C-alpha positions in Angstrom: 94.0 132.9 51.2 92.0 134.4 54.0 88.7 133.0 52.7 89.7 129.4 52.7 91.0 129.6 55.5 87.9 130.4 57.4 85.4 127.8 55.2 87.7 124.8 56.4 87.4 126.4 59.8 83.3 126.3 59.7 83.8 122.7 57.6 85.9 121.8 60.7 83.1 123.3 63.4 80.4 121.6 61.4 82.4 117.8 61.5 82.8 118.3 65.4 78.7 119.6 66.0 77.7 116.3 63.5 80.3 114.2 65.2 79.5 114.9 68.9 75.5 114.6 67.9 76.4 111.3 66.9 78.4 110.2 69.4 75.8 111.6 72.1 72.8 110.1 70.4 70.2 107.8 72.8 70.7 103.9 72.2 70.5 101.3 74.8 72.4 97.6 74.2 71.8 94.5 75.3 75.3 92.9 74.1 77.8 92.8 77.4 80.9 93.9 76.1 83.8 94.0 78.2 85.5 96.8 78.4 89.2 97.6 79.6 91.1 100.3 80.6 93.3 102.3 82.7 96.5 104.8 82.5 98.7 104.2 80.0 101.4 101.6 80.4 99.7 99.7 82.7 98.7 96.6 81.9 95.8 96.4 79.4 97.6 95.4 76.7 98.9 92.1 78.7 95.5 91.8 79.9 93.9 92.2 76.1 95.4 89.3 74.4 95.6 87.0 77.7 91.4 87.5 77.2 92.0 86.9 72.6 93.1 83.4 73.4 90.0 82.6 75.8 87.6 80.0 73.9 84.7 82.5 73.9 86.3 86.1 73.9 88.0 88.2 71.2 89.8 91.0 72.1 91.7 92.2 69.4 94.2 95.6 68.5 92.7 98.7 70.4 90.0 100.2 68.6 89.6 103.7 70.5 86.0 102.8 69.3 84.3 104.0 73.2 86.2 107.6 72.5 85.1 110.9 71.3 85.9 110.7 67.8 89.2 108.9 67.9 88.7 105.8 66.0 90.1 105.7 62.2 88.4 103.3 59.5 91.4 102.7 57.7 93.4 101.0 60.9 90.2 99.3 62.4 90.2 97.1 58.5 93.6 97.2 58.5 94.0 95.1 62.2 90.5 93.7 61.5 90.7 91.9 58.0 87.5 93.7 57.1 87.8 96.1 53.7 87.4 99.4 54.4 84.4 99.3 52.0 82.1 97.3 54.4 83.4 99.4 57.9 82.1 102.6 55.6 78.7 101.1 55.3 78.2 99.8 58.8 79.0 103.4 59.2 77.1 105.3 57.0 74.0 102.9 58.4 75.1 103.2 62.5 72.4 105.9 63.9 74.8 106.7 66.3 78.3 105.5 67.7 77.0 103.1 70.0 74.9 101.4 67.4 78.3 101.3 65.4 79.8 99.4 68.2 77.5 97.7 68.3 77.5 96.5 64.6 81.3 96.5 64.5 81.4 94.6 67.4 79.6 92.1 65.9 81.4 91.6 63.0 84.8 90.9 64.6 82.8 88.7 66.6 81.4 86.7 64.0 85.2 86.6 61.9 86.8 84.7 65.4 83.6 82.7 66.0 83.1 83.7 69.8 80.4 84.8 71.4 82.1 88.2 73.6 83.7 91.1 73.0 86.3 92.8 74.6 87.9 95.9 73.5 91.1 97.6 75.7 91.8 101.3 75.0 93.3 103.2 78.1 91.0 106.0 77.6 87.8 104.2 78.6 88.5 104.6 81.7 87.1 108.4 81.5 84.8 107.4 79.2 82.5 104.9 81.6 80.0 107.3 82.4 79.2 107.2 78.4 80.1 103.4 78.2 77.7 102.2 81.1 74.3 105.0 79.5 74.6 103.0 76.1 76.2 99.3 77.5 74.1 99.2 80.4 75.3 95.4 80.2 79.0 95.3 79.4 81.1 94.7 82.6 84.3 97.0 83.2 88.0 96.2 84.0 90.4 99.0 84.9 93.4 97.2 85.8 96.2 99.5 87.8 99.7 99.8 88.4 102.5 101.4 90.3 102.0 104.5 89.8 106.2 105.4 89.3 106.8 102.0 86.7 104.0 103.6 84.7 105.8 107.0 84.4 109.0 104.9 83.8 107.0 103.6 81.3 105.0 106.4 79.9 107.7 109.1 79.0 109.8 106.5 77.2 107.0 105.5 75.2 106.1 107.0 72.2 102.5 108.0 71.4 100.9 106.2 67.8 99.9 108.6 64.7 98.0 107.5 62.1 100.1 108.7 59.9 99.9 108.3 55.7 98.0 104.6 56.4 100.3 103.5 58.7 100.7 103.8 62.9 103.9 105.9 63.2 105.7 106.3 66.7 106.3 109.4 67.8 108.0 110.7 71.3 106.8 113.8 73.1 108.2 115.2 75.5 106.6 116.6 79.0 107.2 117.1 82.4 107.2 114.1 85.2 104.9 116.3 87.2 102.2 115.7 83.6 103.3 111.5 83.6 101.7 111.7 87.4 99.2 114.1 86.9 97.5 111.4 84.0 97.6 108.4 86.3 96.1 109.9 89.2 92.9 111.1 87.3 93.1 107.7 85.3 92.8 106.1 88.3 90.3 108.4 89.5 88.1 108.5 87.3 88.5 104.1 87.5 88.1 103.5 91.3 85.5 105.9 91.5 83.2 103.1 89.5 84.0 100.6 93.4 80.8 98.9 94.3 79.0 98.3 90.9 78.6 94.5 90.0 80.0 95.3 86.7 83.9 97.4 88.0 86.5 95.0 88.1 89.4 95.5 89.3 92.7 94.6 89.0 96.9 95.5 89.6 99.2 94.6 87.0 102.2 93.3 89.6 99.2 90.7 90.6 98.5 89.4 87.2 102.1 89.2 86.4 102.6 86.9 89.3 99.8 84.8 89.4 98.1 85.6 86.6 95.0 82.6 86.8 94.3 83.6 90.8 93.1 87.6 88.9 92.4 86.1 86.2 89.6 83.8 88.2 88.4 87.0 89.5 88.1 88.6 86.0 86.3 86.4 84.7 83.7 85.9 88.1 82.5 89.9 87.8 82.8 89.4 83.7 80.6 86.1 83.1 82.5 84.5 81.4 83.5 80.9 82.2 87.6 80.3 84.0 88.3 77.7 81.3 90.8 75.3 82.7 92.4 75.2 79.4 93.1 78.9 78.9 94.3 79.2 82.2 96.9 76.9 81.5 98.2 78.8 78.5 98.8 81.8 81.0 101.6 81.5 83.4 104.3 83.7 84.1 108.0 83.0 83.6 111.4 84.1 85.0 112.7 88.4 83.3 115.0 86.6 80.0 117.7 89.4 78.8 118.8 89.8 75.4 122.5 88.9 74.5 123.3 92.4 75.6 122.3 91.6 78.9 119.5 94.0 79.0 116.1 92.5 80.4 113.7 92.0 77.1 109.9 92.8 77.7 107.6 89.7 78.3 106.0 88.2 75.3 102.6 89.6 75.6 101.8 86.9 73.1 102.7 83.9 75.3 103.7 84.0 79.1 104.0 87.1 81.0 106.9 88.2 83.1 107.4 90.6 86.4 110.7 91.6 84.1 109.5 95.6 84.6 107.7 95.3 87.6 109.2 98.0 90.6 111.5 99.5 87.4 111.4 103.0 88.8 114.1 102.0 90.9 116.7 102.3 88.7 114.6 104.6 86.0 113.9 107.2 88.1 116.5 110.0 89.3 116.1 110.6 92.6 114.8 114.3 91.7 111.8 113.0 90.2 111.0 110.0 92.4 110.5 112.1 94.8 108.3 114.4 92.9 106.3 111.4 91.4 105.5 110.3 94.8 104.9 113.0 96.2 101.9 113.8 94.0 100.9 110.3 94.0 102.1 109.2 96.9 98.3 108.7 99.1 96.8 107.0 96.1 100.1 104.9 96.2 99.4 104.2 99.5 95.2 103.8 98.8 96.4 101.3 96.8 98.3 99.7 98.9 102.0 100.3 97.3 105.0 100.9 99.2 106.0 104.2 99.8 
């Protein structure tokens, strides 16, 4: 039994080393991918779905392709309706993780009949150095949300786990300070790229209040046309309620809503609010949020 456990550990270690070498292999892409990221629960999904409706941009389900050892071929096959065997062949043929990204992007762009590929994974914001080195023509969209609202959403939102061929939601309880520090670390990772011509920073609150203006700003940086017909499909609606009178989440497939803006006022207990503002206050002020 001990020998079997040791052998498993050795095999796992070898696989981690192999994956690290595959990820770090030299590669330089000519593709102008659009990379989206930000702290979890900051509106990256809303932005992703909006961009996917652009006539030139394919922005499908979150892939985790830019993140170290995180993507799952079975999920990608299901989410993008690509035969698993084809993805396995692309993976096997790719000399590096970055090369596989380009191969996958080309495949899904062709299926959608679009010329650009956008990828949304919140953790992308922590790996912009790696992305920029291998994808020098990529652009980076960093979406930021009031840290108090992000904390509220993070602590009540289950983590997705791929189990037995399907995604399952698992709620992992953590201290309020953990979520606050996660927001701080992720916002800092993106803000370090301010001044780079490939980087654009937007606020979730601005996006849901005036989507057309924010999307024009995004398009100017990513090099996409701010198509008037596309912009006309993205409108802001008043918050809706369900039969029990509870505020419903925005319709991510259609209109956007400010229903969840300022939720921290009702959802954060006084002690939790003080702790979040103690940790995040300077950053919130820097980002022009009122304290």
